[in-house]
Phi, psi and omega in degrees: 000138180276152184242148179252130185242122176264115185254119178254124182251142178232124178265176185295337181269009176084005180279140180247148170220143183244127176228134182258121181245159173224147179210127181280078183211143183289316182270070191293311188300315181296314183291319180296316181300319180296325187276327188240004176282121183205173176259145175231158185254108179294176185299325184285359176086355179272130180286137176223139180287133177279116182269128183245122176256132184253128174242099184279125179235126179277131177258133178289327182261146180290138178263135183287128178260141179296151175292159177100194185267007184301127181268323186232135178228112175289117188292332185283324183262342181082004180278150178235146183225144180257346181205176185297320184298324179292325176296317178303310180302320181295316178299317181297319179296318180295323182274359178079011182284132179227090188267352182261110186256137176286134181279352181259334180215186187266013181283145177233157186221151181282336182228148181298324182296327178290323176296315180301316179296320179295321182300335178298334177297319181283324182278341182080008181292131179227109188264347183257111186253139177282134181279351184252348176209185186267014181281146172226162191222155180285322184241149179296319181295332176292321177296313180301317179296320180294321185299334178294332181294338179285333179277339182076004183289132175230084189276349186258104187260133174286133181271006179242349175209185187271002183286145175226159190224150178291321185242145181297322181297327177294322177295317179301315178296319180297320182302333180292339175290335176274318185274339184077009182294134177226083188282349185259103187261132174285131181277352182256347175209186186267010181282146177225156188223154181277341182230146183297320183295331177291323176294316179302316179296317181298320182302330179293339177289336176277317185269334185074007184289131174224078189284348186263106187260133174286133181273005179242348175208185186267011181285144177232158186222150178289322184244148177296328179296325177295320178295316180301314179295320180296320182302334178293338176289337176273319185274340184077008181294133176226085189279352186258107186261133174285133181271006177252336179213188187266012181284145177230156186222150178280334181243139178295325180297324178291324176297317180300319178296316181298320182300332179292337175295325179285324182275343183077012183286130174228083191282348185259104187260133174285131181276357180255344176211186185266013181281145177227153189226156180287322184238150179297324180296325178293322177295316179300319179295319179296320182300334179294337176290336176274319186274339183080006180294136178228085187281349184260102188259133175287134181272004180245348174209186186266011181282148178223157188222156179280337183233147180295323178299323178295321177296315179300317178297319180295320183301333178295334180291337179278337183267350182288000000 
């Protein structure tokens, strides 16, 4: 007969967690104690022995065991473990413990494998290579996502406009431009964002943190994506190819802007006159001709300009 074991754990701070395990073994108490008694490191850094109390309960009915070599299955969470270390990791994840710290930034992880995977961001290691082009990727799911771009398939259609997308997540993000939804709220101010990466970037304005360091110059970046794009300025890599002409770009955003030249699209309309622009930045620059705003101030005289290029040109007059 199989036995059901209710394991109650108590940590040094008095917190309890309950996990229900099962094991098809006659000598249940001895084997379970051998497998899951371990030490864990609470948040304060002091080691405390994890005390495990066993309440052995005999079940009249047989409990179904999962197929395979799995020895322990917590019935409440649905997780399965093959050895003691996996049980340890599971407890740490449940308790929020993250003892593996990155030596390059302040991130911490509950498991060593997650830290190793994270370190690839700093080293630039990319193990997943596309068989159809020279691109390689840090994560397997990124490679799978990229491979769809070779087929040109855009199966995810917006039901409010004519746009379609290769990936479902891109459609979800796009839909927020119609609904105005901004689910990512900054906890330090009242700003909210439609995408998580925009919130992550914004948070760096509060902390000033730029943990991603270029290994070829002294520049640092708030986001790993910013570092990846910057590295192309050293390598000269331009992976984004226009399918209408032979131009290539280092940034996908620049390719998107360029494609509008082929379509003739000018989506940014001035509300004070009939002019329309390819880029939002061009519209902002144009609006200054209506408002008279001159945000670019010379630090050597009292002149100010509507455009940064005009200021740069003016500064040369001081160096002559």
